[in-house]
C-alpha positions in Angstrom: 0.0 0.0 0.0 2.8 2.4 0.9 4.6 1.7 -2.5 1.4 2.5 -4.4 0.9 5.7 -2.4 4.6 6.6 -3.1 4.0 6.1 -6.9 0.9 8.3 -6.8 2.8 11.1 -5.0 5.7 10.7 -7.5 3.3 10.9 -10.5 1.6 13.9 -8.9 4.9 15.7 -8.5 6.1 14.8 -11.9 2.8 16.0 -13.5 3.1 19.3 -11.5 6.7 19.6 -12.6 5.7 18.9 -16.2 3.0 21.6 -16.0 5.4 24.0 -14.5 8.0 23.4 -17.3 5.2 23.8 -19.9 4.2 27.1 -18.3 7.8 28.3 -18.3 8.2 27.5 -22.0 5.0 29.5 -22.7 6.4 32.4 -20.7 9.7 32.3 -22.6 7.9 32.3 -25.9 5.8 35.3 -24.8 8.9 37.2 -23.7 10.6 36.6 -27.0 7.4 37.8 -28.8 7.2 40.9 -26.7 10.9 41.7 -27.2 10.4 41.4 -31.0 7.4 43.7 -30.9 9.3 46.2 -28.7 12.2 46.3 -31.1 9.9 46.6 -34.2 7.8 49.3 -32.7 10.9 51.3 -31.6 12.6 51.2 -35.0 9.6 51.2 -37.3 7.5 54.0 -35.7 7.7 57.4 -37.2 7.7 58.9 -33.7 10.0 61.6 -32.4 12.0 59.1 -30.4 12.9 56.9 -33.3 13.8 60.0 -35.4 16.1 61.2 -32.7 17.7 57.8 -32.3 18.4 57.5 -36.0 19.8 61.0 -36.1 22.1 60.2 -33.1 23.2 57.0 -34.8 24.0 58.9 -38.0 25.9 61.5 -36.1 27.9 58.8 -34.2 28.8 57.1 -37.5 29.8 60.5 -39.0 31.9 61.4 -35.9 33.6 58.0 -35.9 34.4 58.4 -39.6 35.8 61.9 -39.0 38.0 60.7 -36.1 39.4 57.9 -38.3 40.2 60.4 -41.1 41.7 62.8 -38.6 43.8 60.1 -37.0 45.1 59.0 -40.4 45.9 62.6 -41.4 47.8 63.1 -38.1 49.8 59.9 -38.7 50.6 61.0 -42.2 51.7 64.5 -41.1 53.8 63.1 -38.3 55.5 60.5 -40.5 56.3 63.2 -43.1 57.9 65.3 -40.4 59.8 62.3 -39.1 61.1 61.6 -42.6 62.2 65.3 -43.0 64.0 65.2 -39.6 65.6 61.9 -40.6 67.0 63.4 -43.8 68.4 66.3 -41.8 70.0 63.9 -39.4 71.6 61.9 -42.2 72.8 65.1 -43.8 74.4 66.1 -40.4 75.9 62.7 -40.0 77.6 62.8 -43.4 78.9 66.3 -42.8 80.3 68.0 -45.8 82.3 71.1 -46.3 81.6 74.2 -48.3 79.0 76.8 -48.9 76.7 74.5 -51.0 76.5 72.0 -48.1 75.7 74.8 -45.7 72.9 76.2 -48.1 71.5 72.7 -48.4 71.6 72.2 -44.7 69.9 75.5 -44.1 67.1 74.7 -46.6 66.5 71.3 -44.9 66.4 72.9 -41.5 64.0 75.6 -42.7 61.8 73.0 -44.3 61.7 70.9 -41.2 61.0 73.9 -39.0 58.2 75.1 -41.3 56.6 71.7 -41.4 56.7 71.3 -37.6 55.5 74.8 -37.0 52.6 74.3 -39.4 51.6 71.1 -37.6 51.8 72.8 -34.2 49.7 75.7 -35.5 47.0 73.4 -36.8 46.9 71.5 -33.6 46.7 74.7 -31.6 43.8 75.9 -33.7 42.0 72.5 -33.2 42.7 72.6 -29.5 41.3 76.1 -29.2 38.2 75.1 -31.1 37.7 72.1 -28.9 38.1 74.2 -25.7 35.6 76.7 -27.1 33.1 73.9 -27.7 33.7 72.4 -24.3 33.0 75.8 -22.7 29.8 76.2 -24.6 28.7 72.7 -23.8 29.4 73.1 -20.1 27.2 76.3 -20.1 24.4 74.4 -21.9 24.6 71.5 -19.5 24.5 73.9 -16.5 21.4 75.6 -18.0 19.7 72.2 -18.7 20.5 71.1 -15.1 19.0 74.3 -13.8 15.9 73.8 -16.0 15.5 70.2 -14.7 15.8 71.3 -11.1 13.2 74.0 -11.7 11.0 71.4 -13.4 11.4 69.0 -10.5 10.6 71.7 -7.9 7.4 72.6 -9.8 5.9 69.1 -9.4 
């Protein structure tokens, strides 16, 4: 009699467990469906949020492309300056005598100096522009924070 009761309890537990697993599977499928609907509604709606999100994604892609181009341009300019300084170093290593050597050396030094000065000037202009933008953004953030505080105090 006890063995028969044990089998009934075991069957009852396994049927409860089976029902629970079926219910979990139904919930998983429902979650997947809801996530798909959420993603579709977010990206397919013509709402303001999706427009802003797409604009931000485009801006991010544009900024990334600009940074890559700027990085390659910097690398190119620095390698060119390095080559010019290397040529000057070689010329100094194989020191010659005479006015033609001195003129050639002076021209190479001037070329190197101009190239490095131009690079420094470009970077200074870029730095100043970034500092100006940072100053403007910090003001805008402070104004937005003040607006949010005022908004919060009104409620």
